[in-house]
C-alpha positions in Angstrom: 6.7 -12.6 9.1 9.5 -14.0 10.8 11.5 -11.5 12.2 15.1 -10.3 10.8 17.6 -12.4 13.1 20.5 -10.7 12.0 18.9 -6.7 13.3 20.3 -5.3 9.4 17.7 -3.3 7.3 17.0 -4.6 4.3 18.6 -2.8 1.5 16.9 -0.8 -1.1 19.0 0.6 -4.2 20.5 3.7 -3.6 19.9 7.1 -6.0 23.4 8.3 -7.2 22.2 11.0 -10.7 20.2 8.1 -12.5 21.3 5.3 -11.3 21.2 2.9 -9.1 22.8 -0.3 -7.9 21.3 -3.6 -8.2 19.9 -4.7 -4.5 17.3 -7.0 -2.9 13.4 -7.0 -4.1 12.0 -5.8 -1.2 8.8 -6.1 -3.5 8.9 -10.2 -3.6 8.1 -9.9 -0.2 4.3 -11.0 1.2 2.4 -8.2 2.9 -0.8 -8.7 5.2 -2.8 -5.8 4.6 -1.9 -4.1 7.5 -3.9 -0.3 8.5 -0.3 1.5 6.8 -1.0 -0.7 3.6 -4.4 0.8 3.6 -3.2 4.4 4.2 -0.7 4.6 1.9 -3.2 3.0 -0.9 -5.3 5.6 -0.5 -3.8 8.2 -0.4 -2.3 6.6 -3.4 -5.9 6.4 -4.8 -5.5 3.3 -5.9 -8.7 1.0 -5.1 -7.1 -1.9 -4.2 -3.5 -3.2 -3.3 -1.7 -2.1 -5.9 1.5 -3.9 -6.8 3.6 -1.7 -7.8 2.3 2.2 -5.6 0.5 2.4 -8.5 -0.1 6.0 -7.4 3.3 7.1 -6.7 3.8 6.3 -10.6 2.1 10.1 -11.9 4.7 12.6 -9.4 7.6 14.3 -10.6 11.1 14.1 -9.7 11.4 16.2 -7.0 7.9 15.1 -5.5 9.3 10.7 -5.8 12.9 12.1 -4.0 11.2 14.0 -1.2 8.6 10.9 -0.9 11.9 8.2 -1.2 13.7 10.2 1.6 10.6 10.6 3.8 9.7 7.1 3.4 13.4 5.6 4.6 13.4 8.0 7.5 10.1 6.1 8.5 10.9 2.9 7.5 14.5 3.8 9.6 12.0 5.2 12.9 10.1 2.2 12.9 12.7 -0.4 13.1 14.9 1.4 15.7 12.0 0.9 18.0 11.5 -2.6 16.9 15.4 -3.5 17.7 14.3 -1.2 21.7 11.5 -2.6 22.0 12.8 -6.1 21.3 15.5 -5.3 23.7 13.5 -4.3 26.2 11.7 -7.4 25.9 13.7 -9.0 26.3 16.1 -7.7 29.1 12.7 -8.8 31.6 10.6 -12.3 32.5 8.8 -11.2 34.9 5.5 -10.4 32.9 6.0 -13.4 30.1 2.4 -14.0 29.3 1.1 -10.7 30.8 -2.1 -9.4 28.8 1.2 -6.5 28.8 3.0 -8.9 26.9 0.6 -9.8 24.8 0.4 -5.7 23.4 4.3 -5.2 23.9 4.5 -8.0 21.7 2.2 -7.2 18.5 3.2 -3.3 18.7 6.8 -4.9 17.9 6.1 -6.5 14.9 3.4 -3.2 13.8 6.7 -1.8 13.7 8.6 -4.1 12.0 6.0 -4.4 9.5 5.6 -0.9 9.3 9.5 -1.3 8.4 9.1 -3.7 5.5 6.4 -1.2 4.3 8.7 2.2 4.4 10.9 0.9 3.5 8.7 -0.7 0.5 7.4 2.1 -0.2 11.2 4.0 -0.7 12.2 1.4 -3.2 8.5 1.7 -5.6 10.0 5.4 -5.1 13.1 4.9 -6.6 12.3 2.0 -9.2 10.0 5.4 -10.9 12.7 7.8 -10.2 15.1 5.1 -12.5 12.4 4.4 -15.2 10.5 7.2 -16.1 8.9 4.7 -19.0 8.0 2.6 -16.5 6.2 5.2 -14.8 4.4 7.5 -17.0 3.1 3.5 -17.9 1.7 3.4 -14.6 1.1 6.9 -14.2 -1.6 6.1 -17.7 -3.2 3.1 -15.8 -3.9 4.6 -12.5 -4.6 7.8 -14.0 -7.1 5.3 -16.5 -8.0 3.9 -13.1 -8.8 6.9 -11.2 -10.9 7.8 -13.6 -12.9 4.8 -14.0 -13.9 5.5 -11.1 -14.6 9.5 -10.1 -11.6 9.5 -7.3 -9.6 11.9 -9.9 -9.8 15.8 -8.7 -10.7 18.0 -11.5 -12.2 15.4 -14.3 
């Protein structure tokens, strides 16, 4: 995944009551299956990686707002850590080519991917907040799939 050369975070809709401004779509980014992707997927009860984080659709407004707020906070924290690590790594050439440099470079990439994935989760929570019909449709689909896999508790 190419790094963000401007240093700016990707945008996401800002909720203002029932409406959001049009912004760049993060859903078009091709994400690798990372541990964070898998964890978020498993917590939502999605069998395969769900294109729209369908497991979020079943939550009500207050839970979606909390998920969105916390996902944005996680995204910002990962983004700031990635930027700080980039600054540190650019400040020295003494260990370039070492195993430690490789580990730090890999960690920097992981932080970038995590920031984008948390941001995408926040965007999708906002989408369900702003589109209740879409949320109901995805929640019905999620429920059917969960029941078919015996993953839905209480049924």
